[in-house]
N, C-alpha and C positions, 0 to 999 in steps of 0.2 A: 694475046690477052694479058699475059704477065707483064709485058712491056708497057701496056697502057696503064695498068695499075701502078707500076713503078713510076711512070711519067707523071701520073696524077698525084702521087705522094710527093714527088719532088717539087711540083708546082705548089702544093698546099703547105709544104714545110715552112716557108717564111711567115705565113699567116699564123701558124701555130706558135711560132717562136716569139712573135711580137708581144710586148707587154704594155700595160698602161703606164705612162710616164707623167709625172706631175711636176709643175713648175710653180714656185712660190718665193716670196721674199721673207727672210727671217727677220728677227727683231733688230738686227744690225743693218738691215737694208740690203743684204747680199742675196743675190738670186740663187736659189737652190733647185736642183733637178734630182728626182728620185723616182723609183718604182713603188715606193711606199708613200701613201698619202700623208700630208702634214697633219698636225692636230686640227681638230674641227673648227677652231676659232680663227684659223689663218686662211685668208682668201687664196685660192689656188686656180691653176689653169691646167686642163688636161691636154697633153701633147700627143695623144694617140694618133698615129699616122703622120705626125709632123716630124721634120728633121730637127735633131738636137744640135745646137751649135757646138762645133768641135773646138778644143783648146787651140789657141793660136801660137803657143810657145812663148808668149810674152809674159814676163813676171807681173804679178798683180801690182797695182799702184801702192806705193808705200808712203806713209806719212813723212812729212818734212822732219829731218833730224832736229833735235832741240825742242820739238813740240812736247808739251807736258804729257800728252796722251800717247806719244810715240811708243814708249816702252810697253804700255798697256795694250796697244793695238798689235804690237809684235807678238806679245804673249797670246793674245786671242787668235792671231793668225796661226801660230804654232800649234795651239790646241785644236784648231779647226783642221789643220793638215793631218793631225793624228786621229781624225774622226773615223769611226769604224766603217768598214766597207759594206758589210751585209748585216742582215737582221740578227744573225746569231752573235756576231761580234758586238753589236749594239746592246743586245740583251745581256751578254756577259759583262760588258762594261757597266751597265746600269746595276747589275747584281753586285759587282765588285764595289761600286760606289756606295750602294745601300749597305753592304756589309761593313765598309769602312766607317760610314756615318753611324751605324749601330754601335760599333766599338767605341767611337768617340763619345757617343751619348752615354754608354755604360761607364766610361772613365769619368765623365763629368758628374754623373750621378754618384759614383763612389766618392769622388772628391767632395761633393756637396754634403754627403752623409758624414764623412770624417770631419768636415768643417763644423757641421751642426753639433756633432758629439763633442768636439773640442770647445765649442761655444758654451754648451750646457755645463761641461766640467769647469770651465773658467768662471762662469757665473756662480756655480756652487762654491767654488773656492773663495770668490769675492764675498759672498754672503757669509761664509764661515768666518773670514777675517773681520768683516764689518760688524757682526753680531757681538764679537768680543767674548769675554769670559776666559776661562782657563783652557788654552789650547796645548795639545800634547803632540810631540813627534817622537818617532822611534829612531835611535841612533844605530851605528853599525854593529854594536854589541847586542842589540835587541832590547836595550833599556829605554824606558820612557823618560823624556825630558820635557819639561814645561817651557813654553816659549815666553820670553820677556817682551816688554813693550816695543823695543827696537825690532825684534824678530817679527812681531805681529805687523808692525808698520811696513817692514820690507816685504813680507808676504802679501800684504794688502796692495802695495804698489805693483808687485809682480802680477798679482791676480787681475788688477785693473788693466795692465798692459796686455795680458792675455785676452781679456774681454774685448778690448779695442782691436786686437789682432784677428780674433776668430769670429766676432759677432759683427754683423753689418751695421747695427744701430749704435 
C-alpha cells in the first residue's frame, strides 16, 4: 500500500511543479519569457504545457559598428543582461530606483527653494538701489558709512547681475 502511494506521488510530482509561463514582446520588439505575466496592456501568449526554446549558445545579433545607435543599443543590452532574476530582486530594484528618484527630487526641490530665495533677495537689493535716497552700509569697525553715487551705481549693477543670475525672467 505504501509503495502505491509513493508511486502515485512520484507520478503526480511533475504536474505540481509546472508553472504558467508567458511569452510576449517588449517595447523594443524582443521576445520575453516569464512566469510573471506582463503588464495588462501587452498582448501575451500562455505557454502552459509547451516547450520553451532553449538558448543555442549563439551570441545575440549586435548592431553594425559605427552605427549611430550602436552605443545606445549596447547599453540597453547590458542593462537587460543585469535584469533581476526573480520577483524579490525586481521588487528590490524598483524600491532602490524609487528611493534614488525620491532623493534626486528632494535635492532638486532644495535647489529650487534656494534659487527662489536668492532671486527674492536680489530683487529686493535692486529695488533698494533703484529707489535711491541715502543708503548706508556698516564698515569693519561697525561704523555707518553713506554710499556715494558711484557706490550706488556699482551696487545697482551687481544687483541687476544677481537678478539675471537667480531669476528666470
